[in-house]
C-alpha positions in Angstrom: -18.7 -181.1 129.5 -17.8 -181.3 133.3 -14.5 -181.1 135.0 -14.6 -181.5 138.4 -17.1 -179.0 140.2 -16.9 -176.9 137.0 -19.1 -177.1 134.0 -16.9 -176.5 130.4 -18.9 -175.3 127.2 -17.8 -174.4 124.1 -17.3 -170.8 123.2 -20.1 -170.6 120.7 -22.3 -172.4 123.0 -21.6 -169.4 125.4 -22.2 -166.9 122.6 -25.3 -168.3 121.6 -26.7 -168.8 125.3 -25.9 -165.0 125.9 -27.7 -164.3 122.9 -30.8 -166.4 124.0 -30.9 -165.0 127.5 -30.6 -161.4 126.4 -34.0 -161.2 125.4 -33.9 -158.6 122.5 -32.9 -158.7 119.1 -30.6 -155.8 119.0 -28.6 -157.3 122.0 -28.3 -160.8 120.2 -27.2 -159.2 117.0 -24.6 -157.3 119.0 -23.2 -160.3 121.1 -22.9 -162.4 117.7 -21.2 -159.6 116.2 -18.8 -158.5 119.0 -17.9 -162.5 119.5 -16.7 -162.7 115.8 -15.0 -159.4 115.8 -13.1 -160.3 118.7 -12.2 -163.5 117.3 -13.5 -165.3 120.3 -15.5 -167.8 117.9 -16.0 -167.9 113.8 -19.0 -167.6 112.1 -18.4 -171.5 111.2 -18.0 -172.4 114.9 -21.9 -170.6 115.5 -23.5 -172.1 112.5 -22.2 -175.7 113.6 -23.6 -174.8 117.3 -26.9 -173.3 116.2 -27.4 -176.7 114.1 -26.7 -179.0 117.1 -29.6 -176.5 119.4 -32.9 -177.7 119.8 -35.0 -175.4 117.6 -37.5 -174.4 120.3 -36.0 -171.0 121.6 -33.6 -170.8 119.1 -34.6 -167.7 117.4 -32.6 -165.3 118.8 -29.4 -167.5 118.9 -30.4 -167.7 114.7 -30.2 -164.0 114.8 -26.9 -164.0 116.6 -25.2 -166.3 114.1 -26.9 -164.3 111.0 -25.7 -161.1 112.0 -22.3 -162.3 112.9 -22.1 -163.8 109.4 -22.8 -160.2 107.4 -18.8 -159.4 108.3 -20.0 -156.2 110.0 -19.0 -155.2 113.4 -22.0 -153.6 114.9 -25.7 -153.7 114.0 -26.2 -150.5 112.2 -23.2 -152.0 109.8 -25.0 -154.9 109.3 -28.4 -153.4 108.6 -26.6 -151.1 106.1 -25.0 -153.5 104.5 -28.4 -155.9 103.7 -29.7 -152.6 102.4 -26.7 -151.9 99.9 -26.8 -155.3 98.8 -30.3 -155.2 97.5 -29.4 -151.7 95.5 -29.5 -152.0 91.7 -26.7 -149.3 91.4 -23.9 -150.4 93.5 -21.6 -153.7 93.0 -20.5 -156.0 95.1 -19.7 -154.6 98.5 -16.8 -156.1 101.1 -17.6 -155.5 104.8 -14.4 -154.3 106.9 -11.4 -155.0 104.4 -7.8 -154.8 105.0 -6.6 -151.3 102.8 -3.2 -150.9 101.9 -1.0 -148.6 100.2 2.1 -149.7 99.4 3.7 -150.8 102.6 1.4 -148.9 104.6 -1.6 -150.5 106.4 -5.0 -147.8 106.2 -7.8 -147.2 108.4 -10.3 -150.4 108.1 -13.5 -149.2 106.3 -16.9 -150.5 107.7 -17.8 -151.1 103.9 -16.3 -150.8 100.4 -16.8 -150.8 97.0 -13.4 -152.0 95.4 -13.9 -151.2 91.8 -13.8 -147.2 92.5 -12.2 -147.5 95.8 -15.3 -146.0 98.1 -15.1 -146.4 101.7 -18.3 -146.2 104.0 -17.6 -145.3 107.4 -20.3 -145.7 110.0 -19.6 -143.1 112.8 -21.0 -144.5 116.3 -20.0 -143.1 119.5 -22.2 -146.1 121.4 -20.5 -148.8 119.0 -17.4 -147.6 118.5 -15.8 -145.1 120.9 -16.6 -142.2 123.2 -14.6 -139.1 124.4 -11.6 -138.2 123.0 -11.2 -141.5 121.5 -14.5 -140.5 119.4 -12.8 -137.4 117.9 -9.9 -140.0 116.8 -12.3 -142.4 115.1 -13.8 -139.3 113.1 -10.4 -138.1 112.0 -9.1 -141.6 111.2 -10.8 -141.2 108.1 -8.4 -138.5 107.0 -5.9 -141.4 106.1 -8.2 -142.6 103.5 -9.0 -139.4 102.0 -5.5 -138.4 101.7 -4.6 -141.2 99.3 -7.4 -140.5 97.3 -10.4 -142.8 98.6 -13.7 -141.5 98.5 -15.3 -141.6 101.8 -18.9 -141.5 102.8 -19.8 -141.2 106.4 -23.2 -142.1 107.8 -24.5 -142.4 111.5 -26.7 -145.2 113.2 -29.2 -142.3 113.7 -29.7 -141.8 109.8 -29.5 -145.4 109.2 -32.4 -146.1 111.2 -34.4 -143.0 110.3 -34.0 -142.9 106.8 -32.4 -146.1 105.6 -33.3 -145.5 101.8 -31.9 -141.9 101.9 -28.4 -143.3 103.1 -28.5 -145.7 100.2 -29.5 -143.2 97.8 -26.7 -141.0 99.1 -24.1 -143.8 98.9 -25.2 -144.5 95.1 -24.6 -141.0 94.3 -21.1 -141.0 95.7 -20.0 -144.2 94.1 -21.5 -142.7 90.8 -19.1 -139.9 91.1 -16.4 -142.1 92.4 -16.6 -143.7 89.3 -15.5 -140.4 87.4 -11.9 -140.4 88.9 -8.9 -142.5 88.4 -9.1 -145.4 90.9 -6.1 -144.5 93.6 -3.7 -147.8 93.8 -5.1 -149.1 96.9 -5.0 -152.9 97.5 -8.1 -154.3 99.4 -8.0 -157.5 101.0 -11.4 -159.1 102.1 -11.5 -160.2 105.6 -12.3 -164.1 106.2 -15.2 -165.1 108.7 -13.9 -168.5 109.0 -10.6 -167.6 110.4 -9.2 -169.7 113.3 -9.9 -167.5 116.4 -6.7 -165.3 117.3 -6.3 -161.9 118.5 -8.8 -159.2 118.0 -9.5 -156.3 116.0 -6.8 -154.5 114.4 -7.6 -151.0 113.1 
């Protein structure tokens, strides 16, 4: 589409173009995830645009849409999400749900097991914050533990170096969490197909 001397394109097309031009799988995935995280596009937008593209050279665009579709907010989270979904011990996992206890909104966990109120937090300087903000990111887990939520913290480095070990630890933590009463926390699954509006809320 053109307007005068300007060439206009849809946000979804711009995202997939950027992913394709990045030339790297991890970068392409990060572009797709961030676009949905910031609500610049929806997963539905990306899937629709991907279907309109020429198959030639669409591999990175496909990775961007696929990564965005996991509901994760960073590539390490997407890797971990896929791994825990294969576990024979763990139940269905929710990525980035909204949490409340009564009227109070809590920190959004990266992964969530609702039946036992188990939160998994992927702590990453690269993808989440730096400097003083990094301290705030880690300390934010305190509001979850304060209301009885079990929190399993992991790092991208550990995910990449020993993914099986990370999953095994989450499985052990889940089994331990089943032994105590579930706190009265309400979790709301996040829709990936909502209209684009605003940004991530913490």
